[in-house]
N, C-alpha and C positions, 0 to 999 in steps of 0.2 A: 464532469463539469460541463455545463451548457456552453457550447462554443458561440452561441448567438449573443452573449453578453460579455462584457469585460470582466476580468478577474479582479478580485479585491486585493489590497496590499498583502493581506495574510495569505491568500491563495497564491499570489506570485512568489512569496517567500517559500511556501511549501514546494511549489514547482521548481524553484531554484535549488532547493535541497535535493529533490528527486534527480534533477539533471546532474548534480555534482556527485551524488552517492550511488546512483544507479544508471551509469552511462549506457549500459546495454539493456536497461529495463524498459518495460512497457507500462506506462501509467494507465491503469484501468479505471480508476474512480477517485474523485474527491467529493466527500459528502460532509456537510456541516450537520452536527448533531447537538442539540441543546440537552445538557444534562440537568438533573433534578435541582441543582443549586443555581441554575440559571447561566452556568458557564457554557460557552460554545467550545466544542471539540471538533476538530476536522479529522475524519477518518479517511485514510488513503489506502488504496490497494495498488501494489506494483508487482508485476510478474517479471522474474529474471532468473535465469539458470535453473529452470525446473522448480522454482519455489514461488510461492505467493507471499508477499510481505504485507502484513496488516500493520499500518502505522497510524498512530494518533498524535495529533499536534494540538497544542493549546491555542487560545485566541491570539497569541503573539507569534504563532508560527514556529514554536519550539517543540521538538519531538519529545513526547512524554511517555510513549509506549510503543514497543515494537515486538511483533510476533511473526514467526516464519513457519509456513506449513508447506510440505512438498506438494507439487502439482501432479505427481506421478505416483503410481503404486509400486512399491518395491517388489520385485519378483522373487519368489523363492524357487530356485532351480530344482530343489528336492521334489517339488510337486510334479515335475515332468518325467515321463518314463525315459529310460536310456534307449538310444537307437542302436 
């Protein structure tokens, strides 16, 4: 989100959601996307606890989709030779 402008009421509602639900998280991005039906969706990325949370909010600031992906690669210790 561009810090040089004031946030909209919907963006403030989304930011409040992030502050309440991701106390240790880092807000990476808020991006407004227009869908084919003319509806605005706000896509948000939050990093917390080695996970990236991809969240979508509707034009009223209500969470409509949530996906989690790890930000680290799980290591397979079997790939390492024994010492």
